[in-house]
LUMLOKE-993400 format. One line per field, with one value per residue (C-alpha): residue number from 1; residue in three letters; chain; y, z, x. Coordinates in steps of 0.25 Angstrom, whole numbers. Layout:
REM residues N
seq <- c(NUM_...)
type <- c(ALA_...)
mol <- c(A_...)
yy <- c(Y_...)
zz <- c(Z_...)
xx <- c(X_...)
//
This chain:
REM residues 521
seq <- c(1_2_3_4_5_6_7_8_9_10_11_12_13_14_15_16_17_18_19_20_21_22_23_24_25_26_27_28_29_30_31_32_33_34_35_36_37_38_39_40_41_42_43_44_45_46_47_48_49_50_51_52_53_54_55_56_57_58_59_60_61_62_63_64_65_66_67_68_69_70_71_72_73_74_75_76_77_78_79_80_81_82_83_84_85_86_87_88_89_90_91_92_93_94_95_96_97_98_99_100_101_102_103_104_105_106_107_108_109_110_111_112_113_114_115_116_117_118_119_120_121_122_123_124_125_126_127_128_129_130_131_132_133_134_135_136_137_138_139_140_141_142_143_144_145_146_147_148_149_150_151_152_153_154_155_156_157_158_159_160_161_162_163_164_165_166_167_168_169_170_171_172_173_174_175_176_177_178_179_180_181_182_183_184_185_186_187_188_189_190_191_192_193_194_195_196_197_198_199_200_201_202_203_204_205_206_207_208_209_210_211_212_213_214_215_216_217_218_219_220_221_222_223_224_225_226_227_228_229_230_231_232_233_234_235_236_237_238_239_240_241_242_243_244_245_246_247_248_249_250_251_252_253_254_255_256_257_258_259_260_261_262_263_264_265_266_267_268_269_270_271_272_273_274_275_276_277_278_279_280_281_282_283_284_285_286_287_288_289_290_291_292_293_294_295_296_297_298_299_300_301_302_303_304_305_306_307_308_309_310_311_312_313_314_315_316_317_318_319_320_321_322_323_324_325_326_327_328_329_330_331_332_333_334_335_336_337_338_339_340_341_342_343_344_345_346_347_348_349_350_351_352_353_354_355_356_357_358_359_360_361_362_363_364_365_366_367_368_369_370_371_372_373_374_375_376_377_378_379_380_381_382_383_384_385_386_387_388_389_390_391_392_393_394_395_396_397_398_399_400_401_402_403_404_405_406_407_408_409_410_411_412_413_414_415_416_417_418_419_420_421_422_423_424_425_426_427_428_429_430_431_432_433_434_435_436_437_438_439_440_441_442_443_444_445_446_447_448_449_450_451_452_453_454_455_456_457_458_459_460_461_462_463_464_465_466_467_468_469_470_471_472_473_474_475_476_477_478_479_480_481_482_483_484_485_486_487_488_489_490_491_492_493_494_495_496_497_498_499_500_501_502_503_504_505_506_507_508_509_510_511_512_513_514_515_516_517_518_519_520_521)
type <- c(MET_PRO_LEU_SER_PRO_ARG_MET_THR_SER_ARG_LEU_SER_LEU_ALA_PHE_GLY_PHE_ALA_CYS_ALA_VAL_ALA_SER_ALA_GLN_ALA_PRO_VAL_HIS_VAL_PHE_THR_ALA_SER_SER_ASP_LYS_PHE_SER_ASP_ALA_ALA_ASP_ALA_SER_GLU_LEU_SER_ALA_ILE_PRO_MET_PHE_ASP_GLY_ALA_HIS_ASP_SER_ALA_SER_ARG_ALA_ARG_GLN_THR_ALA_LEU_GLY_ALA_ASP_LEU_SER_TRP_PRO_LEU_GLN_PRO_VAL_THR_GLY_PHE_ASP_GLN_PHE_ASP_TYR_HIS_GLY_VAL_SER_ASN_TYR_VAL_ASP_HIS_ASP_ALA_ARG_PHE_PRO_ASN_PHE_VAL_GLN_ASP_TYR_ALA_CYS_GLY_ALA_ARG_SER_TYR_ASP_LEU_ALA_SER_GLY_TYR_ASN_HIS_GLY_GLY_THR_ASP_TYR_PHE_VAL_TRP_PRO_TYR_PRO_TRP_LEU_MET_MET_ASP_GLN_SER_GLN_VAL_ARG_ILE_VAL_ALA_ALA_ALA_PRO_GLY_ILE_LEU_VAL_ARG_LYS_ASP_ASP_GLY_ASN_PHE_ASP_ARG_SER_CYS_ALA_LEU_VAL_SER_ASN_THR_ASP_PRO_ASN_ASP_VAL_TYR_ILE_ARG_GLN_ASP_ASP_GLY_LEU_THR_ALA_ILE_TYR_LEU_HIS_MET_ARG_ASN_GLY_SER_VAL_THR_THR_LYS_GLU_ILE_GLY_ASP_ARG_ILE_GLU_SER_GLY_GLU_TYR_LEU_GLY_THR_VAL_GLY_SER_SER_GLY_ASN_SER_THR_GLY_PRO_HIS_LEU_HIS_PHE_GLU_LEU_ARG_ASP_ALA_ASN_ASN_GLN_VAL_VAL_ASP_PRO_ARG_ALA_GLY_GLN_CYS_ASN_ALA_SER_PRO_ASP_LEU_TRP_ARG_VAL_MET_GLN_THR_TYR_GLU_ASP_PRO_HIS_ILE_ASP_THR_LEU_SER_THR_HIS_SER_ALA_GLU_PRO_GLU_PHE_VAL_GLY_CYS_GLY_VAL_ASP_ALA_SER_GLY_ASN_PRO_VAL_ASP_GLU_ASN_PRO_HIS_PHE_ALA_GLU_THR_PHE_LYS_PRO_GLY_ASP_ALA_LEU_TRP_LEU_PHE_THR_SER_TYR_ARG_ASP_GLN_ARG_ASN_GLY_GLU_VAL_THR_ASN_TYR_ARG_ILE_THR_ARG_PRO_ASP_GLY_SER_GLN_PHE_ALA_GLN_TRP_ASN_PHE_ASP_LEU_ALA_SER_GLN_ASN_ASN_PRO_LYS_PRO_PHE_TYR_SER_GLY_THR_ALA_VAL_ASP_TRP_GLN_PHE_GLN_LEU_PRO_ALA_ASP_ALA_PRO_ALA_GLY_THR_TRP_THR_ILE_THR_ALA_ASP_PHE_GLN_SER_GLN_SER_TYR_ALA_LYS_THR_PHE_THR_VAL_SER_ALA_ALA_THR_ALA_ALA_PRO_GLY_MET_PRO_ILE_GLY_GLY_TYR_MET_SER_GLY_ASN_TRP_TYR_ASN_PRO_SER_GLN_SER_GLY_SER_GLY_PHE_GLN_ILE_GLU_ALA_ALA_LYS_ASN_ASN_VAL_PHE_ILE_ALA_ILE_TRP_PHE_VAL_PHE_ALA_PRO_ALA_GLY_GLY_THR_GLN_ASN_TRP_ILE_PHE_ALA_GLU_GLY_PRO_TYR_ASP_HIS_ALA_LYS_ASN_SER_ILE_THR_MET_THR_ALA_TYR_ILE_LEU_THR_GLY_ALA_LYS_PHE_PRO_PRO_SER_PHE_ASP_THR_GLN_ASP_VAL_THR_ARG_THR_PRO_TRP_GLY_ASP_ILE_THR_PHE_THR_PHE_ASP_ASP_CYS_ASP_HIS_GLY_THR_VAL_ALA_TRP_ASN_SER_THR_LEU_PRO_GLY_TYR_ALA_SER_GLY_THR_PHE_PRO_ILE_SER_ARG_LEU_SER_GLN_ILE_ASP_GLY_THR_ASN_CYS_PRO_GLN)
mol <- c(A_A_A_A_A_A_A_A_A_A_A_A_A_A_A_A_A_A_A_A_A_A_A_A_A_A_A_A_A_A_A_A_A_A_A_A_A_A_A_A_A_A_A_A_A_A_A_A_A_A_A_A_A_A_A_A_A_A_A_A_A_A_A_A_A_A_A_A_A_A_A_A_A_A_A_A_A_A_A_A_A_A_A_A_A_A_A_A_A_A_A_A_A_A_A_A_A_A_A_A_A_A_A_A_A_A_A_A_A_A_A_A_A_A_A_A_A_A_A_A_A_A_A_A_A_A_A_A_A_A_A_A_A_A_A_A_A_A_A_A_A_A_A_A_A_A_A_A_A_A_A_A_A_A_A_A_A_A_A_A_A_A_A_A_A_A_A_A_A_A_A_A_A_A_A_A_A_A_A_A_A_A_A_A_A_A_A_A_A_A_A_A_A_A_A_A_A_A_A_A_A_A_A_A_A_A_A_A_A_A_A_A_A_A_A_A_A_A_A_A_A_A_A_A_A_A_A_A_A_A_A_A_A_A_A_A_A_A_A_A_A_A_A_A_A_A_A_A_A_A_A_A_A_A_A_A_A_A_A_A_A_A_A_A_A_A_A_A_A_A_A_A_A_A_A_A_A_A_A_A_A_A_A_A_A_A_A_A_A_A_A_A_A_A_A_A_A_A_A_A_A_A_A_A_A_A_A_A_A_A_A_A_A_A_A_A_A_A_A_A_A_A_A_A_A_A_A_A_A_A_A_A_A_A_A_A_A_A_A_A_A_A_A_A_A_A_A_A_A_A_A_A_A_A_A_A_A_A_A_A_A_A_A_A_A_A_A_A_A_A_A_A_A_A_A_A_A_A_A_A_A_A_A_A_A_A_A_A_A_A_A_A_A_A_A_A_A_A_A_A_A_A_A_A_A_A_A_A_A_A_A_A_A_A_A_A_A_A_A_A_A_A_A_A_A_A_A_A_A_A_A_A_A_A_A_A_A_A_A_A_A_A_A_A_A_A_A_A_A_A_A_A_A_A_A_A_A_A_A_A_A_A_A_A_A_A_A_A_A_A_A_A_A_A_A_A_A_A_A_A_A_A_A_A_A_A_A_A_A_A_A_A_A_A_A_A_A_A_A_A_A_A_A_A_A_A_A_A_A_A_A_A_A_A_A_A_A_A_A_A_A)
yy <- c(26_14_7_1_5_6_-2_3_-9_-6_-14_-24_-22_-30_-25_-32_-26_-29_-16_-7_3_-1_10_6_15_8_3_-10_-4_9_10_23_27_40_46_37_25_30_37_37_42_47_43_55_49_45_60_65_57_64_69_84_96_104_119_123_114_118_132_128_117_127_135_124_120_134_134_120_123_112_101_88_78_66_56_43_36_23_12_10_4_9_10_16_31_34_27_36_45_55_51_62_75_83_86_102_102_99_95_80_71_73_88_86_97_94_105_108_110_96_83_74_71_65_65_56_57_54_68_64_74_68_75_70_66_51_46_32_22_18_10_-3_3_-10_-17_-4_-4_-19_-17_-4_3_17_23_34_44_57_69_78_76_76_67_54_56_44_30_18_5_-10_-6_-13_-7_-12_-3_-1_8_19_11_19_9_6_12_17_15_30_39_53_64_76_85_95_105_104_94_80_71_58_46_36_23_16_1_-8_-10_1_13_19_13_27_30_41_53_50_60_57_64_68_56_46_32_32_19_14_17_8_8_7_14_21_19_14_10_12_27_37_47_59_70_82_88_100_102_104_91_98_92_99_98_99_102_116_120_128_122_121_134_128_127_115_107_97_100_97_101_90_92_90_80_73_65_54_40_31_18_12_-2_-15_-28_-43_-41_-30_-25_-30_-20_-22_-14_-16_-21_-33_-43_-47_-57_-46_-52_-41_-39_-31_-26_-35_-27_-38_-30_-34_-28_-39_-45_-55_-53_-56_-52_-44_-30_-22_-8_0_14_21_36_45_58_54_63_62_68_65_56_46_43_29_21_8_7_-5_-7_-1_12_8_11_-1_6_20_25_36_35_45_42_50_38_29_37_36_43_53_61_60_49_49_35_28_16_10_-2_-7_-21_-24_-37_-37_-42_-56_-49_-37_-34_-37_-26_-13_-8_6_11_26_34_49_56_70_75_63_51_37_25_11_-1_-16_-27_-37_-49_-56_-64_-76_-78_-89_-102_-102_-113_-125_-127_-138_-141_-133_-120_-123_-114_-100_-88_-74_-60_-54_-40_-44_-52_-56_-64_-76_-89_-103_-112_-127_-135_-148_-162_-166_-153_-145_-131_-123_-108_-100_-86_-79_-65_-55_-49_-37_-27_-32_-38_-52_-64_-72_-86_-87_-102_-108_-122_-129_-139_-135_-139_-144_-138_-124_-112_-106_-110_-102_-107_-103_-97_-96_-88_-95_-89_-92_-102_-100_-103_-117_-123_-117_-119_-127_-131_-127_-112_-110_-102_-104_-91_-91_-80_-80_-85_-86_-90_-93_-93_-98_-92_-101_-108_-95_-85_-83_-75_-75_-69_-69_-65_-64_-63_-58_-43_-37_-47_-44_-49_-48_-54_-54_-62_-72_-78_-91_-89_-104_-117_-131_-139_-150_-144_-139_-130_-137_-131)
zz <- c(-3_-12_-18_-31_-42_-55_-66_-80_-88_-98_-108_-100_-105_-102_-107_-109_-113_-113_-115_-122_-114_-112_-113_-105_-108_-103_-89_-86_-77_-71_-57_-51_-39_-37_-25_-27_-24_-11_-3_11_17_32_40_45_59_60_57_67_77_76_89_88_96_103_100_111_107_92_93_99_89_78_83_84_69_65_73_68_54_43_52_44_41_31_37_30_31_24_33_34_22_12_0_-11_-14_-8_-3_-5_-13_-10_-16_-9_-2_6_-2_0_-7_3_-8_-12_-19_-30_-26_-22_-20_-14_-7_-20_-27_-34_-33_-25_-15_-15_-8_-7_-9_6_9_12_8_9_21_21_12_7_7_0_-1_-14_-23_-15_-4_2_2_8_18_22_24_32_23_25_39_43_52_59_51_63_78_88_97_92_94_87_80_75_70_68_55_42_33_19_14_0_-1_7_17_27_38_39_50_47_55_59_67_72_77_83_78_86_75_79_68_68_58_53_48_42_35_43_42_52_65_60_69_79_93_99_109_107_113_110_104_89_83_68_60_70_66_65_56_42_30_28_22_33_34_22_13_-1_1_10_13_24_25_32_37_46_54_62_75_68_60_47_37_36_24_27_12_7_-7_-16_-11_4_9_23_27_22_34_29_33_19_9_1_-14_-20_-31_-28_-39_-34_-37_-25_-29_-40_-39_-46_-46_-51_-55_-57_-44_-40_-35_-27_-27_-12_0_1_-10_-12_-1_9_10_11_-2_-6_-18_-23_-29_-33_-29_-34_-35_-40_-54_-63_-78_-86_-75_-76_-69_-65_-62_-53_-50_-41_-41_-33_-39_-53_-64_-80_-86_-75_-82_-75_-82_-79_-82_-78_-78_-78_-67_-77_-78_-92_-95_-96_-97_-98_-99_-95_-88_-88_-81_-92_-102_-94_-98_-84_-81_-71_-74_-59_-49_-35_-36_-48_-51_-64_-68_-79_-82_-88_-91_-87_-98_-97_-97_-87_-79_-64_-54_-50_-60_-57_-61_-61_-62_-64_-60_-57_-55_-45_-48_-42_-43_-40_-42_-44_-46_-58_-53_-61_-72_-68_-54_-45_-46_-31_-21_-23_-12_-2_13_15_13_26_37_40_30_32_25_32_31_38_49_58_47_39_33_38_26_24_11_17_11_-1_-7_3_5_18_21_32_32_47_44_48_43_33_43_54_68_64_62_49_44_30_25_12_7_-6_-14_-18_-29_-25_-39_-37_-27_-26_-21_-22_-12_-8_6_17_29_41_52_61_71_86_94_101_108_101_87_78_64_59_63_53_41_29_20_6_7_-6_-13_-8_-15_-9_-19_-13_-18_-9_5_12_3_-5_-8_-4_-13_-9_-15_-6_-9_5_9_14_9_-5_-12_-10_-10_-1_1_12_19_28_43_47_41_45_52_43_30_21_9_-4_-11)
xx <- c(-51_-54_-42_-48_-38_-44_-35_-35_-30_-19_-11_-2_12_24_38_51_64_78_86_76_68_54_43_30_19_6_4_-3_-12_-16_-22_-30_-37_-43_-52_-63_-53_-49_-61_-68_-80_-81_-94_-101_-103_-88_-84_-94_-87_-74_-68_-67_-63_-73_-75_-65_-54_-57_-52_-39_-37_-39_-28_-19_-23_-19_-6_-2_-6_-2_1_-4_6_5_-4_1_15_20_25_40_46_35_44_35_35_21_9_-4_-13_-24_-37_-47_-46_-56_-69_-72_-85_-96_-106_-108_-108_-98_-94_-79_-68_-55_-46_-39_-53_-50_-59_-50_-61_-75_-89_-100_-115_-117_-112_-97_-86_-73_-66_-52_-39_-39_-24_-24_-13_-8_-6_-10_-19_-24_-11_-4_-16_-14_1_-1_9_3_1_-8_-1_-6_-6_-6_-5_-16_-25_-31_-46_-52_-48_-55_-49_-54_-62_-62_-51_-53_-65_-67_-79_-86_-95_-101_-102_-87_-78_-63_-51_-47_-40_-44_-34_-38_-26_-18_-23_-38_-42_-46_-38_-46_-38_-47_-48_-36_-33_-39_-30_-20_-26_-17_-17_-16_-28_-39_-33_-19_-9_-6_6_8_13_8_3_-13_-15_-14_-21_-34_-48_-57_-71_-77_-65_-62_-47_-35_-33_-31_-43_-37_-47_-46_-58_-60_-67_-80_-79_-76_-66_-52_-45_-30_-26_-27_-31_-40_-52_-48_-43_-40_-25_-17_-14_-3_11_15_4_-1_-2_-16_-10_3_7_17_21_17_23_33_34_38_29_30_15_5_0_-14_-24_-37_-49_-52_-45_-55_-59_-74_-73_-68_-54_-43_-35_-23_-16_-5_7_16_28_42_55_64_62_69_72_60_50_37_39_27_29_19_17_7_4_-4_-11_-8_-13_-14_-2_8_18_27_40_44_57_64_79_88_99_109_100_95_80_71_58_53_39_29_15_4_-9_-16_-13_-23_-35_-41_-54_-47_-34_-29_-29_-24_-19_-14_-5_1_9_18_23_37_44_58_68_74_87_83_96_97_97_89_80_73_59_58_45_46_32_29_44_47_54_51_60_58_68_67_77_79_86_97_92_100_97_102_94_92_93_82_73_76_75_87_79_71_72_68_70_68_70_82_77_63_68_56_48_53_50_50_54_54_57_52_52_42_46_37_41_35_36_31_32_32_28_18_5_6_0_10_7_3_12_9_13_13_14_17_20_23_31_45_54_68_74_68_72_59_45_31_20_6_7_-4_-5_-10_-19_-30_-25_-21_-9_-8_-15_-27_-21_-31_-27_-41_-39_-27_-31_-22_-24_-18_-7_-1_12_26_39_52_65_78_91_100_99_99_92_79_67_52_42_26_14_2_-13_-17_-17_-4_6_7_19_34_48_60_73_74_86_87_86_87_90_85_96_102_99_109_109_114_127)
//
């Protein structure tokens, strides 16, 4: 499934209001992704190698399948701490029209599938991650879990996982499970290095971890291709509909169109998207959302909403309310207003820009979106207009600092002579498992309580006595900003250009202080 959101430019609007109700009608940008944006193709030799039951086992397995009935559970799971409403969309179903090319019919007699001139008819269901597929992939935000119990009969790992096109010579990272119901379940396009450590022949239970979503093999973007095959290597569509009379195999029947808001979020700048997870030089790249939840009066506020299965005529009513409950802005959005070439998209997103007024009241503001009989809410904070001046930077800031809610990582800070500020962030790689040192150095002003520096990540060298200075690689990482409220409290904010690190902010507190230094009164 490719993630190359098509951007339809609209008039960029900025709104500034005091007490009047704002009415935003035109978004800044609308992004769309349909079936051709997240697709894949199975290699014939790969499918012919699927470990299947023999004929004797097949009759018994069919009996088990009949007895078990609808036994499939949802094959995706967000990681602990995922804080949005949802994380996926469906781009393609099984193609039930054996002709090709351009003869497509899904289980509901619609056209949410595809075929290829090579003779491939899409044989599974494609679940794509949304709205930041490459970032969500690199942060391993969506896990693939077993839809039904069975025996692990095949797995592949170690393959390139940032494919953006249907290239037949690429192999996927995958898992094959011979289910207790007699079918073989195929989970394709996993992230490199994420595949289960279970061995061939091991038992797999329903809901057990198999890997994380990636884009390996013949794939155009991060997604899970879930496919079922019987003992004769024939595709089994687990969804029942007018054009598929077979029983529905899902424990909870899934609707054909499932209009839903996946994310409702606030940002300091417009989210930046990428067409592919690698740039022209082959370097990994991610989307940059510019997430922000705290703003000051007068700041620009970006509101971003992502949808799955959005259709023309489905109206969303938006409103932003101040801490006292009064209304700051209200407007409606209908995809039909964008004059898109199609009336329906499996993935969409839209953003608006507002300018908070200079007298915006401090406190918790609420954004509400009512869509298809469901209400979604997101809060953000406006800080007090007259914030404390903070503590000017000096040698007394030197020591170890950390985020109390994230013990186990932190900063070593030194405000040295000649106005040199040094910071080392002892932290871990976005995917986990590897320690990272992020280093920043720059001049500071004794009269200010904040400093922004260019940061680097240091890699390549070996442990002494094999250490060689020439082995150290300094890779530009992004910017990092320290702001101190007093001698013991502050905030760190960052904006990285490397995949997986994104941008963010959190409070920090002093953990240790250099002996002989004293905080000025």
